[in-house]
C-alpha positions in Angstrom: 0.0 0.0 0.0 1.3 3.5 -0.9 0.4 7.0 -1.4 1.0 8.5 -4.9 4.1 10.5 -5.1 5.8 12.1 -7.9 9.4 13.2 -8.0 11.0 16.1 -10.2 13.4 13.3 -11.6 10.3 11.2 -12.9 9.1 14.3 -14.7 12.6 15.2 -16.0 12.7 11.6 -17.7 9.8 13.0 -19.9 10.9 16.6 -20.2 14.7 16.8 -19.8 14.9 20.6 -19.9 12.3 21.4 -17.3 13.5 23.3 -14.1 13.3 21.9 -10.8 11.3 24.9 -9.6 8.8 24.7 -12.3 8.3 20.8 -12.2 7.8 20.9 -8.4 5.4 23.6 -8.6 3.2 21.7 -11.2 3.6 18.4 -9.3 2.4 20.0 -6.0 -0.5 21.8 -7.7 -1.5 18.6 -9.7 -1.4 16.4 -6.5 -3.3 19.0 -4.5 -6.1 19.2 -7.2 -6.3 15.6 -7.7 -6.7 15.0 -3.8 -9.6 17.3 -3.6 -11.5 14.8 -5.7 -9.7 11.7 -4.6 -8.2 12.1 -1.2 -7.3 8.4 -1.1 -4.4 9.0 -3.4 -2.4 10.6 -0.4 -3.3 7.7 1.8 -0.5 5.2 2.8 -3.4 2.5 2.6 -4.0 3.3 -1.0 -3.8 -0.1 -3.0 -0.4 -0.3 -5.0 -1.9 -1.1 -8.3 -4.2 1.9 -8.0 -1.5 4.1 -6.9 0.7 3.0 -10.0 -2.2 3.8 -12.4 -2.9 7.1 -10.8 0.8 8.1 -10.6 1.0 7.3 -14.4 -2.0 9.3 -15.2 -0.9 12.2 -13.1 2.6 12.1 -14.8 0.9 12.5 -18.2 -1.2 15.3 -16.8 2.0 17.2 -15.5 4.0 16.6 -18.6 1.1 18.1 -20.7 0.8 20.9 -18.5 4.6 21.8 -18.6 4.5 21.4 -22.4 1.7 23.7 -22.9 3.3 26.3 -20.8 
């Protein structure tokens, strides 16, 4: 069981030129907004398979947001 967490390094794998500050700001904002609708994603009791799926979706959201500017 694990909460969803996303690191700057994981975002940098998709967008090598992104700055730490910008990536972290978008990560924090995306996780906060997602948790408003699905607070379970921040729980250590969140199912591992669901956590992995949510993380993958949120990484895609973050990358698209950063690409869009």
